[in-house]
C-alpha positions, -999 to 999 in steps of 0.1 A, spaced: -38 -327 775 -35 -292 791 -38 -270 760 -48 -278 724 -34 -256 696 -20 -280 670 -17 -317 660 13 -320 684 -10 -319 715 -34 -346 703 -8 -374 708 -10 -406 689 -33 -401 659 -46 -437 659 -56 -434 695 -71 -399 689 -93 -414 661 -103 -443 684 -113 -417 711 -133 -398 685 -151 -429 673 -161 -436 709 -173 -401 714 -194 -402 682 -210 -435 692 -215 -424 728 -220 -386 729 -236 -385 764 -215 -411 781 -191 -387 799 -214 -360 813 -200 -365 848 -167 -352 836 -181 -317 830 -205 -316 859 -201 -282 877 -174 -272 852 -177 -241 831 -165 -237 795 -159 -202 783 -158 -196 745 -142 -163 735 -148 -150 700 -128 -122 685 -142 -132 651 -174 -144 636 -184 -181 637 -212 -205 629 -199 -241 630 -172 -235 656 -195 -217 679 -224 -242 677 -203 -273 676 -182 -264 706 -212 -253 726 -228 -286 718 -196 -305 727 -194 -288 761 -231 -295 768 -227 -331 758 -200 -334 785 -223 -318 811 -205 -284 812 -220 -250 817 -211 -229 787 -205 -191 785 -201 -174 751 -184 -140 749 -183 -120 717 -154 -95 722 -167 -72 695 -204 -73 706 -213 -65 741 -178 -65 757 -153 -37 761 -129 -33 731 -96 -49 742 -61 -36 737 -39 -65 728 -5 -47 723 18 -42 753 35 -10 762 10 13 744 -6 45 757 -43 36 759 -57 69 747 -79 54 719 -111 35 717 -100 5 737 -107 10 774 -96 -24 787 -63 -43 783 -62 -79 775 -37 -84 804 -65 -76 829 -93 -91 809 -77 -126 805 -71 -134 842 -107 -121 850 -121 -144 824 -100 -173 838 -114 -167 872 -149 -173 859 -144 -207 842 -125 -240 841 -116 -242 804 -112 -215 777 -117 -217 740 -103 -188 719 -110 -178 683 -88 -150 669 -79 -147 633 -47 -133 617 -49 -95 614 -27 -92 584 -12 -61 600 19 -76 615 31 -110 602 54 -116 632 25 -110 656 2 -133 636 27 -161 633 38 -158 670 1 -162 679 1 -130 700 -35 -133 713 -38 -171 718 -5 -173 736 -15 -145 760 -45 -165 770 -23 -195 776 2 -174 797 -22 -153 818 -55 -172 822 -43 -199 845 -67 -223 828 -65 -249 800 -69 -232 766 -78 -246 733 -78 -229 699 -111 -224 680 -90 -210 651 -60 -189 656 -38 -168 633 -19 -198 620 -39 -230 627 -75 -243 630 -69 -276 648 -105 -285 656 -114 -282 620 -84 -303 609 -92 -330 634 -128 -331 621 -114 -333 585 -92 -362 595 -121 -380 612 -142 -375 580 -115 -388 557 -111 -419 578 -148 -425 576 -150 -421 538 -117 -434 525 -119 -464 501 -82 -473 503 -58 -475 532 -35 -447 518 -58 -423 499 -45 -394 478 -56 -361 495 -53 -329 475 -55 -294 491 -63 -269 464 -63 -232 465 -94 -216 450 -103 -180 442 -120 -156 467 -128 -119 465 -112 -112 500 -79 -119 517 -84 -150 539 -59 -163 566 -37 -193 560 -49 -210 592 -71 -236 577 -47 -247 549 -17 -245 573 -35 -267 598 -49 -291 573 -14 -296 558 1 -302 593 -25 -328 601 -22 -346 567 15 -347 571 11 -365 604 -7 -393 585 7 -417 559 -17 -404 532 -4 -393 498 -7 -355 503 -5 -329 475 -9 -291 477 -17 -273 445 -20 -235 441 -9 -207 417 26 -194 420 29 -168 447 5 -186 471 32 -208 487 25 -216 524 50 -214 553 74 -243 547 69 -255 583 34 -264 574 40 -277 539 64 -302 554 69 -333 532 38 -326 510 42 -326 472 36 -291 459 22 -292 424 15 -260 404 -3 -279 376 -38 -283 390 -49 -309 365 -19 -331 374 -26 -327 411 -63 -338 407 -54 -370 388 -63 -401 408 -72 -380 439 -96 -396 465 -103 -363 483 -103 -327 471 -101 -302 499 -107 -267 485 -97 -235 504 -87 -200 496 -58 -183 514 -40 -150 510 -3 -147 501 21 -157 529 54 -145 514 67 -110 519 62 -84 506 27 -96 497 17 -111 531 -21 -110 535 -27 -98 499 -49 -112 471 -27 -119 442 -52 -136 419 -89 -144 416 -83 -167 386 -116 -186 381 -98 -215 364 -90 -226 399 -127 -230 409 -134 -266 417 -158 -278 389 -171 -310 374 -144 -311 347 -116 -311 373 -134 -336 395 -137 -359 365 -99 -362 366 -100 -378 401 -106 -413 414 -143 -404 419 -131 -381 447 -150 -367 476 -153 -329 478 -144 -312 511 -145 -276 524 -145 -262 559 -174 -238 552 -187 -212 547 -180 -215 510 -186 -190 481 -205 -210 455 -194 -207 419 -162 -191 431 -146 -217 453 -167 -245 440 -194 -249 413 -230 -258 423 -229 -291 406 -199 -302 426 -210 -291 461 -245 -304 455 -233 -337 442 -234 -371 460 -196 -368 463 -198 -337 484 -192 -344 521 -192 -309 535 -222 -315 558 -209 -347 574 -175 -329 577 -192 -300 595 -211 -325 618 -178 -340 628 -169 -306 643 -189 -317 674 -169 -349 676 -135 -333 673 -144 -306 699 -159 -331 723 -129 -355 720 -105 -326 728 -126 -312 756 -129 -347 771 -91 -351 772 -87 -316 787 -113 -324 814 -95 -357 822 -63 -336 829 -79 -311 853 
């Protein structure tokens, strides 16, 4: 594996899950792989789980880890090409990227959708410039359109907790006061479609995702119908994708909050969320605090997904 940006690079899912199981059971077995190798983690956006889990994964593999916050302690970077740099950004990403590449062996990049230009967001302007100009293997720690390390951890978690071979997994939109990117739901849908699970997406009208990520999933606008017989409920907010409302909040309808009444419709389903989560907006206290909430084991598996990916990248260097 040279780069990691989506489910396509992970290869055979069954083998990837076997690799993850090995990593989880033997977290320090491959420290020689990262000896004298440097991992650089570049954050254009805030992070808690991604930052900590990926640092931990790199250290478990014996790597030196450098963390750079672009918006705190670094020069502001111009990311557009062909612009006159007469504003508040003194350095261009075209010089910054190869400099960063010269200081490390592997680069992780976290850069959210800006909601300013849909074409730039969905062409992954920033992530792809790192792939093109750094000269080093690059993996996504959440980009404009996908969050593959999260989705891999989600898959690992579902495999650990599923009670039947082909579980019903439901991705449900939930209300939020701010416009959030589609990266997590896009990526989750892409990974679920790569399995043989029964996969359903439910959301209000107007919140349809890009068809390339929806794939063969069943889209159900009736949330109660979607919940019935579900084994896993994965809640997430996202802003509108379709023009002319791209990046906009169309609704904060609290009837979409995941609560005990909806969970009662399921097959004693587990509750999942990538975190951070707004309590009593995305999910009620009694659901997230229940024994069926697996958000903490899900978050813990972020180390496993990151370490599994980093191991494969190191094996390719």
